[in-house]
C-alpha positions in Angstrom: -23.4 17.0 -6.8 -19.8 18.0 -7.0 -20.6 21.4 -8.3 -19.6 23.3 -5.2 -16.0 24.2 -5.0 -15.3 22.8 -8.5 -14.8 25.8 -10.8 -15.8 25.2 -14.4 -12.5 26.7 -15.4 -10.8 23.5 -14.3 -12.4 21.7 -17.2 -14.0 18.9 -15.2 -17.3 18.0 -16.8 -19.7 16.9 -14.1 -22.6 14.5 -14.5 -25.9 16.1 -14.0 -27.6 16.3 -10.6 -30.4 14.2 -12.0 -28.1 11.4 -13.0 -26.5 11.3 -9.6 -29.8 11.4 -7.8 -31.1 8.6 -10.0 -28.2 6.3 -9.3 -28.2 7.3 -5.6 -31.8 6.2 -5.4 -30.8 2.8 -6.7 -28.2 2.3 -4.0 -29.3 -0.5 -1.8 -32.2 -1.2 -4.1 -31.8 -5.0 -3.8 -31.9 -4.7 0.0 -35.0 -2.5 -0.2 -36.7 -5.1 -2.5 -35.8 -7.8 0.0 -37.2 -5.7 2.8 -40.4 -5.2 0.9 -40.8 -8.9 0.1 -40.2 -10.2 3.6 -43.3 -11.2 5.6 -43.5 -10.4 9.3 -43.4 -14.1 10.0 -40.1 -14.5 8.2 -38.6 -11.6 10.1 -39.8 -12.9 13.4 -38.5 -16.4 12.8 -35.2 -15.0 11.7 -34.8 -13.0 14.8 -36.0 -15.7 17.1 -33.4 -18.1 15.5 -30.8 -15.5 16.4 -29.1 -16.0 13.0 -31.1 -13.5 11.0 -32.4 -15.9 8.4 -29.1 -17.7 8.2 -30.9 -21.0 9.0 -33.2 -20.4 6.0 -30.3 -19.9 3.6 -31.3 -16.3 3.1 -29.2 -14.2 0.9 -26.9 -11.5 2.4 -29.4 -8.9 1.1 -32.3 -10.6 2.8 -30.4 -10.9 6.0 -29.5 -7.2 5.9 -33.1 -6.3 5.1 -34.3 -8.2 8.2 -31.8 -6.6 10.4 -32.4 -3.0 9.3 -36.2 -3.5 9.5 -35.9 -4.4 13.1 -33.2 -2.0 14.4 -34.1 1.0 16.5 -32.9 4.4 15.4 -30.5 4.4 18.3 -29.0 1.0 17.3 -28.5 2.3 13.8 -26.7 5.3 15.2 -24.4 3.0 17.1 -23.2 1.6 13.7 -22.7 4.9 11.9 -21.0 6.8 14.7 -17.9 5.3 16.2 -17.3 4.6 19.9 -14.6 3.8 22.4 -12.3 6.9 22.1 -11.2 9.4 24.7 -10.2 12.2 22.5 -7.7 10.8 20.0 -6.9 7.8 22.1 -8.6 4.4 22.3 -9.9 3.5 25.7 -9.1 0.3 27.5 -10.5 -2.8 25.9 -11.4 -0.9 22.7 -9.7 -1.0 19.3 -8.5 1.9 17.2 -12.0 2.1 15.8 -15.2 0.6 17.1 -19.0 0.4 16.6 -21.5 -0.7 19.1 -22.9 -4.3 19.0 -26.6 -5.0 18.8 -26.7 -8.3 20.8 -30.5 -8.8 20.5 -30.1 -9.0 16.7 -26.8 -10.9 16.8 -24.8 -8.0 15.3 -21.3 -7.9 16.6 -19.3 -4.8 17.2 -16.9 -3.8 14.5 -13.4 -3.9 15.9 -11.1 -1.9 13.6 -7.4 -1.9 13.8 -4.6 -0.3 11.8 -2.5 -2.1 9.5 0.6 -0.6 7.8 3.0 -3.3 9.0 0.6 -5.6 10.6 -1.6 -5.3 13.7 -0.9 -1.9 15.2 0.7 -1.9 18.6 -0.9 0.9 20.6 -0.2 -0.6 24.0 3.1 -1.9 25.6 1.4 -5.2 26.3 0.9 -5.8 22.6 4.6 -5.4 21.6 5.9 -8.8 20.7 2.5 -10.4 20.4 2.2 -9.7 16.7 4.6 -9.8 13.8 6.3 -6.7 12.7 6.3 -7.2 8.9 7.8 -5.2 6.0 6.0 -2.0 5.1 3.6 -1.9 2.1 6.2 -0.5 -0.2 8.6 -3.2 0.7 5.9 -5.8 -0.1 5.3 -4.0 -3.4 9.0 -4.2 -4.4 8.8 -7.9 -4.7 6.4 -7.4 -7.7 4.6 -10.6 -6.7 0.8 -10.6 -6.1 1.0 -14.1 -4.7 3.3 -12.9 -2.0 0.8 -10.2 -1.1 -1.9 -12.8 -0.8 0.3 -15.0 1.4 1.0 -12.0 3.6 -2.6 -10.9 3.8 -3.8 -14.4 4.8 -1.2 -14.7 7.6 -1.8 -11.2 8.9 -5.6 -11.8 8.9 -5.0 -14.7 11.2 -3.2 -12.4 13.6 -5.9 -9.7 13.5 -8.6 -12.4 14.2 -6.6 -13.8 17.0 -6.5 -10.3 18.6 -10.3 -10.0 18.2 -10.3 -7.5 15.3 -12.7 -8.0 12.4 -11.8 -4.9 10.3 -8.4 -4.1 8.9 -7.7 -0.5 8.0 -6.0 -1.3 4.7 -5.0 -1.6 1.9 -3.4 1.8 1.6 -3.1 2.4 -2.2 -2.5 6.1 -2.9 -0.1 6.7 -5.8 3.1 8.4 -4.9 2.8 11.9 -6.4 5.2 13.4 -3.9 8.4 11.4 -3.5 8.9 12.8 0.1 5.4 11.8 1.1 5.3 10.8 4.8 3.1 7.8 4.2 4.6 6.5 1.0 6.1 3.6 2.8 2.5 2.4 3.5 1.3 2.7 0.0 1.3 -0.4 -2.2 1.1 1.5 -5.5 4.5 3.2 -5.6 4.7 5.6 -8.5 2.4 3.7 -10.8 -1.4 3.0 -10.5 -1.0 -0.3 -12.4 1.0 -1.7 -9.5 -1.8 -0.9 -7.1 -4.3 -2.6 -9.3 -2.3 -5.8 -9.0 -1.5 -5.7 -5.3 -4.8 -4.4 -3.9 -7.0 -7.4 -4.9 -4.9 -10.1 -3.2 -4.7 -7.9 -0.1 -8.4 -7.5 0.0 -9.2 -11.1 -0.8 -6.5 -12.5 1.5 -8.2 -10.7 4.5 -11.8 -11.1 3.4 -11.5 -14.8 2.7 -10.8 -15.2 6.4 -13.8 -13.1 7.4 -11.9 -9.9 8.0 -13.3 -6.8 6.4 -10.8 -4.6 4.4 -10.9 -0.8 4.1 -9.2 0.8 1.1 -7.7 4.2 1.9 -7.2 7.1 1.6 -9.9 8.3 -0.9 -8.8 10.5 -2.4 -5.6 12.4 -3.2 -3.9 11.9 0.2 -0.6 12.5 -1.6 1.1 14.6 1.1 1.1 14.7 4.8 2.1 18.4 5.3 -1.1 20.4 5.9 -3.0 17.2 5.2 -6.1 18.3 7.1 -6.5 21.6 5.2 -4.7 21.3 1.9 -6.9 21.6 -1.1 -5.9 19.2 -3.9 -7.0 20.8 -7.1 -7.3 18.4 -10.1 -7.6 20.2 -13.4 -9.6 17.3 -15.0 -11.3 14.1 -14.1 -9.0 12.2 -16.5 -6.1 12.5 -14.1 -8.2 11.0 -11.3 -9.5 8.0 -13.4 -6.1 7.3 -15.0 -3.7 7.9 -12.2 -5.2 8.1 -8.8 -8.4 6.0 -9.0 -7.3 2.7 -10.6 -6.0 1.0 -7.4 -9.3 1.9 -5.7 -11.3 0.6 -8.6 -9.3 -2.7 -8.4 -10.2 -2.9 -4.7 -13.9 -2.3 -5.5 -13.8 -5.0 -8.2 -12.2 -7.3 -5.6 -15.2 -6.7 -3.3 -13.6 -4.5 -0.7 -15.9 -3.9 2.3 -15.2 -0.3 3.0 -13.5 2.9 1.9 -11.9 5.5 4.1 -12.2 9.1 2.9 -9.2 11.4 3.4 -8.5 14.6 5.4 -7.8 16.9 2.5 -10.1 18.9 0.3 -10.5 18.0 -3.4 -11.4 21.0 -5.6 -12.5 23.0 -2.7 -14.6 20.5 -0.8 -13.4 18.2 2.0 -13.1 14.6 0.7 -15.5 13.3 3.4 -18.3 15.6 2.4 -17.5 15.7 -1.4 -20.5 14.4 -3.3 -18.5 14.3 -6.5 -15.9 11.9 -5.0 -18.2 9.8 -2.8 -21.7 9.7 -4.3 -20.7 10.1 -8.0 -17.2 8.8 -8.6 -17.0 6.1 -5.9 -20.5 4.8 -5.4 -21.9 5.4 -8.8 -19.2 5.4 -11.5 -16.9 2.9 -9.8 -19.8 0.7 -8.5 -18.7 0.6 -4.9 -21.3 -1.3 -2.7 -19.7 -1.0 0.7 -19.6 1.8 3.2 -17.5 4.9 3.4 -15.9 5.8 6.8 -14.1 9.0 7.6 -10.4 9.1 8.4 -10.1 9.8 12.1 -11.4 13.3 12.7 -12.0 14.0 9.0 -15.7 14.6 9.4 -16.7 18.3 8.9 -20.5 17.9 8.4 -23.3 15.4 8.6 -22.5 14.5 5.1 -24.5 11.3 4.7 -26.4 12.5 1.6 -23.0 13.4 0.0 -21.8 9.8 0.6 -20.3 9.4 4.1 -21.8 6.5 6.0 -19.7 6.4 9.2 -17.8 8.8 11.3 -14.6 7.5 12.9 -13.6 7.3 15.6 -16.9 9.0 16.5 -18.1 12.1 18.2 -15.4 12.0 20.8 -12.7 14.2 19.4 -12.2 17.9 19.1 -11.5 18.6 15.4 -13.1 22.0 15.4 -16.5 20.7 14.4 -19.5 19.9 16.4 -20.0 16.1 16.7 -21.4 15.9 13.3 -22.6 12.3 13.6 -24.1 12.7 17.1 -27.7 11.7 17.6 -28.8 15.3 17.4 -27.4 15.7 13.9 -28.4 12.2 12.7 -32.0 12.9 13.8 -32.3 15.4 11.0 -31.7 12.7 8.4 -34.5 10.9 6.7 -35.0 7.3 7.8 -34.2 6.0 4.3 -30.8 7.8 4.4 -29.9 6.2 7.7 -31.1 2.8 6.5 -28.9 3.1 3.5 -25.9 3.9 5.6 -26.5 1.0 7.9 -27.3 -1.4 5.0 -24.0 -0.5 3.4 -22.2 -1.5 6.6 -24.1 -4.7 7.2 -24.0 -6.0 3.6 -20.2 -6.8 3.5 -20.5 -8.1 7.1 -23.1 -10.6 5.8 -21.2 -11.4 2.6 -17.8 -12.1 4.2 -18.8 -13.8 7.5 -18.1 -10.9 9.9 -21.8 -10.9 10.9 -21.4 -14.4 12.3 -17.9 -14.5 13.7 -17.5 -11.8 16.3 -15.0 -13.0 18.9 -15.6 -10.3 21.5 -17.5 -7.1 22.0 -15.4 -3.9 22.0 -15.3 -2.3 25.4 -16.8 -5.3 27.1 -14.7 -8.5 26.9 -11.8 -7.9 24.5 -9.1 -7.4 27.1 -7.7 -10.9 27.0 -7.5 -10.9 23.2 -6.1 -7.4 22.9 -3.5 -7.6 25.6 -2.7 -11.2 26.5 -3.1 -13.2 23.3 0.1 -14.0 21.4 -1.0 -13.9 17.7 2.4 -14.3 16.0 3.8 -17.7 15.2 7.1 -19.2 14.1 5.6 -19.6 10.7 4.7 -15.9 10.5 8.2 -14.9 11.7 9.7 -17.1 8.9 7.3 -15.6 6.4 8.2 -12.1 7.5 11.9 -12.8 7.0 11.2 -14.3 3.5 9.1 -11.2 2.5 11.8 -8.8 3.8 14.4 -10.8 1.9 12.3 -10.8 -1.3 12.0 -7.0 -1.0 15.7 -6.2 -0.9 16.7 -4.2 -4.0 20.1 -4.8 -5.6 20.6 -1.3 -7.1 24.2 -1.6 -8.2 26.9 -4.3 -8.3 29.9 -3.1 -10.2 32.6 -5.7 -10.9 30.4 -8.4 -9.3 31.5 -7.5 -5.8 28.4 -9.2 -4.5 27.6 -11.8 -3.3 30.2 -11.9 -0.6 32.1 -15.2 -0.3 29.9 -17.8 1.5 32.2 -20.8 1.5 35.8 -21.7 1.5 35.5 -22.5 -2.2 35.0 -18.7 -2.7 37.7 -17.6 -0.3 39.7 -19.0 2.6 39.7 -15.7 4.5 37.9 -12.4 4.1 38.1 -9.1 6.1 34.8 -7.2 6.1 34.5 -3.7 7.6 31.1 -2.7 8.8 30.8 1.0 9.4 28.2 3.5 10.3 25.7 3.9 13.1 22.8 2.7 11.0 24.4 -0.8 10.9 23.4 -1.1 14.5 20.4 1.2 14.5 18.4 1.0 17.8 14.8 -0.1 18.2 13.7 2.3 21.0 10.5 0.8 22.2 9.8 3.3 25.0 10.3 6.3 22.7 7.8 4.9 20.2 5.3 4.1 22.9 5.6 7.6 24.2 4.9 9.2 20.9 2.5 7.8 18.3 4.3 9.2 15.2 7.9 8.2 15.9 9.4 5.7 13.5 12.8 4.2 13.0 14.8 2.4 10.3 12.6 -0.7 10.7 9.1 0.6 11.0 7.0 3.6 10.0 5.8 6.2 12.4 2.1 6.8 12.9 -0.9 4.6 12.7 0.7 2.0 10.6 3.5 1.3 13.1 4.0 -2.2 14.5 6.6 -1.9 17.2 8.9 -5.0 17.2 9.9 -6.5 20.6 13.4 -6.9 19.0 15.0 -6.5 15.6 17.9 -8.1 13.9 20.2 -5.2 13.0 22.4 -5.2 10.0 25.6 -5.9 12.0 23.8 -8.7 13.8 22.6 -10.3 10.6 26.1 -10.1 9.0 27.8 -11.4 12.1 25.4 -14.4 12.3 25.9 -15.2 8.6 29.6 -14.8 8.6 30.0 -17.1 11.6 27.9 -19.8 9.8 30.3 -19.6 6.8 33.3 -21.8 6.2 35.2 -18.7 5.2 37.5 -17.3 7.9 35.7 -14.0 8.3 37.3 -11.1 10.2 34.7 -8.4 10.9 36.1 -4.9 11.7 33.4 -2.6 13.2 33.1 1.1 13.5 29.5 1.7 14.5 29.5 5.5 14.6 29.3 8.1 11.9 32.9 9.2 12.4 34.5 9.4 9.0 37.9 9.1 10.5 37.0 6.0 12.5 35.3 4.4 9.5 38.4 4.9 7.3 40.6 3.4 9.9 38.3 0.3 10.2 38.3 0.0 6.4 42.1 -0.1 6.0 43.2 -3.4 4.6 39.7 -4.8 4.3 38.6 -6.8 1.4 35.3 -5.0 1.3 33.3 -2.6 3.4 29.6 -2.3 4.3 28.6 1.3 4.9 25.1 1.7 6.4 22.6 4.6 6.2 18.9 5.1 6.7 16.1 7.5 7.2 12.7 7.5 8.8 9.2 8.5 7.9 6.0 9.2 9.7 2.3 10.0 9.3 1.4 13.7 9.7 4.4 15.3 8.1 6.4 14.7 4.9 10.1 14.0 4.9 12.2 17.2 4.9 14.2 16.0 1.9 15.2 12.9 -0.1 18.5 12.7 1.8 19.3 9.9 4.1 20.4 10.8 7.6 24.0 9.8 7.0 24.3 11.4 3.6 27.5 13.4 4.3 29.1 10.5 6.1 28.6 8.0 3.3 29.5 10.5 0.6 32.8 11.3 2.3 33.7 7.7 3.2 33.0 6.5 -0.3 35.1 9.3 -1.8 38.1 8.9 0.6 38.5 5.1 0.6 39.8 2.7 -2.1 38.2 -0.3 -0.4 35.4 -2.0 -2.4 32.3 -0.5 -0.8 28.8 -1.7 -0.4 26.2 0.8 0.7 23.2 -0.6 2.6 20.3 1.8 2.9 17.1 1.4 5.0 14.6 3.8 3.6 10.8 4.6 3.4 11.0 5.3 -0.3 13.0 7.1 -2.9 16.3 8.7 -1.7 19.3 10.5 -3.3 22.4 8.5 -3.8 25.2 11.1 -4.6 27.9 8.5 -3.8 26.8 6.2 -6.6 29.9 6.6 -8.7 32.3 6.1 -5.7 30.9 2.7 -4.6 30.8 -0.7 -6.2 27.5 -2.0 -4.8 24.3 -0.7 -3.3 21.3 -2.4 -1.8 18.1 -0.8 -0.4 15.4 -2.2 1.8 12.1 -0.3 2.3 11.5 -0.5 6.1 11.7 -4.2 6.5 10.4 -4.7 10.0 12.0 -7.0 12.6 13.8 -9.2 10.1 15.7 -6.4 8.4 19.3 -7.6 9.3 18.5 -11.2 8.3 17.1 -10.1 5.0 20.2 -7.9 4.2 22.6 -10.7 5.2 20.7 -13.3 3.0 21.2 -11.0 -0.1 24.7 -9.9 0.6 25.9 -13.5 1.1 24.0 -14.8 -1.9 21.7 -17.1 0.1 19.0 -15.3 -1.8 19.5 -14.1 -5.4 17.7 -10.7 -5.4 14.8 -10.2 -7.9 13.1 -7.2 -6.3 12.3 -4.2 -8.6 11.9 -0.7 -7.4 8.3 0.7 -7.4 9.8 4.2 -7.3 12.5 6.2 -9.1 15.7 7.2 -7.4 16.4 10.6 -8.9 19.6 12.5 -9.5 18.3 15.7 -7.9 15.7 16.6 -5.4 14.2 19.1 -7.8 13.5 16.4 -10.3 10.6 15.2 -8.2 7.3 16.8 -7.2 7.6 18.4 -3.7 4.8 18.8 -1.2 2.8 21.9 -1.8 3.5 24.8 0.6 0.4 26.6 -0.6 -2.9 25.3 0.7 -4.2 25.4 -2.9 -2.2 22.5 -4.3 -2.7 22.3 -8.1 -1.9 19.0 -9.7 -0.6 20.8 -12.8 1.5 17.8 -13.9 -1.7 15.8 -14.7 -0.8 12.3 -15.9 2.9 12.9 -15.6 3.7 11.5 -12.2 7.0 9.9 -11.2 8.9 8.1 -13.9 6.3 9.2 -16.5 7.3 12.8 -15.9 11.0 12.0 -15.9 10.7 10.1 -19.1 8.8 12.9 -20.8 11.5 15.4 -19.9 14.3 13.0 -20.8 15.7 13.5 -17.3 18.6 11.4 -16.0 18.0 9.2 -13.0 20.2 7.3 -10.7 18.0 4.2 -10.7 14.8 4.0 -12.8 11.4 2.8 -11.9 11.3 -1.0 -12.2 15.0 -1.3 -11.7 16.6 -4.2 -9.7 19.6 -6.3 -10.4 20.2 -10.0 -10.0 23.3 -12.2 -9.5 22.6 -13.8 -12.8 21.6 -12.4 -16.2 18.6 -12.8 -18.5 18.0 -12.7 -22.2 14.7 -11.6 -23.7 13.4 -12.8 -27.1 10.0 -12.9 -28.8 8.3 -16.3 -28.7 7.0 -17.8 -31.9 3.6 -16.3 -31.0 5.1 -12.8 -30.7 2.5 -10.1 -30.7 -1.0 -11.1 -31.8 -4.5 -9.5 -31.8 -7.0 -11.1 -29.3 -9.6 -13.2 -31.0 -12.2 -10.6 -30.0 -10.1 -8.0 -31.8 -10.3 -5.8 -28.7 -6.7 -6.1 -27.6 -3.4 -8.0 -28.0 -1.5 -10.9 -26.6 2.3 -10.5 -26.2 4.5 -13.5 -25.7 8.2 -13.5 -24.9 10.9 -16.0 -23.8 13.1 -15.1 -20.8 16.3 -17.1 -20.5 18.7 -17.3 -17.6 22.0 -16.8 -19.3 24.1 -16.5 -16.1 25.8 -18.9 -13.8 23.3 -19.1 -10.9 19.6 -19.8 -10.4 17.4 -16.7 -10.3 14.1 -15.0 -11.0 13.3 -12.0 -13.3 10.4 -9.6 -13.3 9.6 -8.9 -17.0 7.8 -5.7 -17.5 5.5 -4.5 -20.3 5.0 -0.8 -21.1 2.8 0.8 -23.7 3.6 3.9 -25.8 0.4 5.6 -27.0 -0.2 7.5 -30.2 0.8 11.1 -29.8 -2.7 12.4 -30.1 -3.6 10.6 -26.8 -1.4 13.1 -24.9 0.0 10.3 -22.8 3.5 9.9 -21.2 6.1 8.2 -23.4 5.4 4.8 -21.8 3.1 3.5 -19.1 3.3 0.2 -17.2 0.6 -2.3 -18.4 1.9 -5.6 -17.4 4.5 -7.5 -15.4 5.3 -11.1 -14.6 7.8 -12.8 -12.3 9.4 -15.9 -13.6 9.9 -19.1 -11.7 13.3 -19.7 -10.2 15.2 -20.5 -13.4 18.3 -22.6 -13.4 21.1 -21.5 -15.7 20.3 -22.0 -19.4 16.6 -22.6 -18.8 13.9 -20.3 -20.1 10.3 -19.5 -19.5 7.4 -18.4 -21.7 5.7 -15.2 -20.5 2.4 -14.2 -22.0 0.4 -11.0 -21.3 -3.1 -10.5 -22.5 -3.6 -6.7 -23.0 -7.3 -6.0 -23.2 -8.8 -3.0 -24.9 -9.2 -1.2 -21.5 -5.4 -0.9 -21.4 -5.5 0.9 -24.7 -8.1 3.4 -23.4 -8.1 6.8 -21.9 -10.8 8.5 -19.8 -13.3 10.7 -21.6 -14.7 13.2 -19.2 -17.4 14.3 -21.6 -18.7 10.8 -22.1 -17.9 10.0 -18.5 -16.5 6.6 -19.6 -13.4 4.9 -21.0 -12.7 5.5 -24.7 -10.5 3.2 -26.8 -7.6 5.1 -28.5 -6.9 4.1 -32.1 -3.6 4.4 -33.9 -0.1 3.1 -33.6 1.0 1.8 -30.2 4.5 0.8 -29.2 4.9 -2.2 -27.0 8.0 -2.1 -24.8 9.2 -5.2 -22.9 12.2 -5.1 -20.6 13.8 -5.4 -17.2 12.9 -1.8 -16.1 11.3 1.3 -17.4 14.6 2.2 -19.0 16.1 -1.2 -19.7 13.9 -2.1 -22.7 14.9 -5.4 -24.4 12.2 -5.7 -27.0 9.8 -3.4 -28.7 7.2 -3.6 -31.5 4.4 -1.5 -33.0 0.8 -2.5 -33.1 -2.2 -0.9 -34.8 -5.5 -0.6 -33.0 
């Protein structure tokens, strides 16, 4: 498996067919043993009880065995082939994805819903009934796994209230292409290590509530241009296992229920029929026990043997292929193959409670939940505002222009100019409802979109906060992109806020890294002497050519309905920013990898993605990976423990003290990077740890300790098909960003 379309010249050493077949034959072995060991009486009693052995404290494997043994072939097909779509659109009373229920066995329908910024709003009736949260990249910029867990738990409640039991997330692809159309949805940013820390709390936050999570998009969905036909060519498996697979592996380790295979080809074979990816890498090497579903319309063959377990949204769309999971095609599969597919779906349902908690049956009685139930709460709205606020990046603050005066002790009066159309960017609900892949400065376009009923714009947020201040604020507005009008408004002001933004959507990549108002901001910044604050609303990395002409700059990655409140909280100092950028802001467009125009897209950079590539070339950047300022300052020092070998001898412990040396309370995200021995052929430094301090008062300090196991000192060996510890001299770098290193030391392994 994996041999087809994988030229040996690429240097990828494949496991033997025998090894794949051997492991594949073990898939579901525990379920099969349970089926063999169950007597007919036990099965009968379980079915009669309607709880499938639940009353007898049967294991999930035994429950699944009982179910599969008593399902008809047609009932099994209803679980592996999606239902409820009219072409690409969901029908009334159905979710984005659905399976048929089996009422006689107590199996509920699977009700799948997208997830980028919360419960996807596909119908006008749903707008305002769910929370429009920050995008995934915004959540990642807080560098706080506990915040991801809090978000996931709250969002799970909304999905459950709307009758869904499967969330189509987390999205964890690493940002290879800075202009990637779905980068705003991807938790990993430029570095796989981030994804390994944010994916587990996402998965567990949902699945602890009985919601099944789906990691996506496996694998190499790194650009949207030509996504359905582009061929991602990976020269060696090492790049996969070290750069693109780790967030998926972390999701697997967290018990994720399902995986979604992507549209693109990998080394010549479509991901959803690629035995190397699915049967070998995912289900065997990575130990994934759940089921693999296709992305919507990504099925090109009846590829069950290759590892695909479920076709979504089912045989109802025209993608140029012939209903590959229809009964006619599934009839050609051996019974054992079909049983394995169904077992993989049922097992996480049994493990995480979805088997016993169906609220409604898709297509039958879900209307009230889907269209009439208000799932958001005041607590969720407050949490969304807090998350958006935590995500705001303070990129620059020359001369301490920020925070703005918040009380009469700071200033009696203050004139603030607010200029640029983006300061009052609209939230055009009708336009978004009319076209599925339209986004704005608050939400992504595409399947991850959650249309807010209303948003707090930047000008609204600043007005509200200024009015609550004891400072006599005068706000002068110019809410167009007229340079002349902006300069007039800025005359005599104490400071000016200049706004810009750009959008993103599924199905196409951004045309460039410029924001929509690039020329406007550049000219205003160059022509005015008024202290200037640029506020940008972006879906990821952007160019900032005005950097040397402005004093301050903040960026928020598509912050949802609370965007204006979050910006105001940071600008007025109600919140001391601690966010760190999960992406690099480059000097030039050409510094970053662009989407491939050729359909054969060779990942020639290998391990050198994002900041790793820029560091290796010694390229200048505007704002580095991991960068984010605070209104206070922090001093780093080694603790008395310093850097010590783990008792097992298989790694190290690093301990540092972080002290707040400024005048206000604040948090810092300390980051640990490793530099490998030269023979390892690694980038100059790679992220291997981070920790967010508590909210430190001035002059207080906190001990931060990282345990760095041997795995983090390892590289993937494609010949041994396993991780191999690297020996030699490593450099441990600790600092406030990838290029603001405060401490370093060498260790021998």
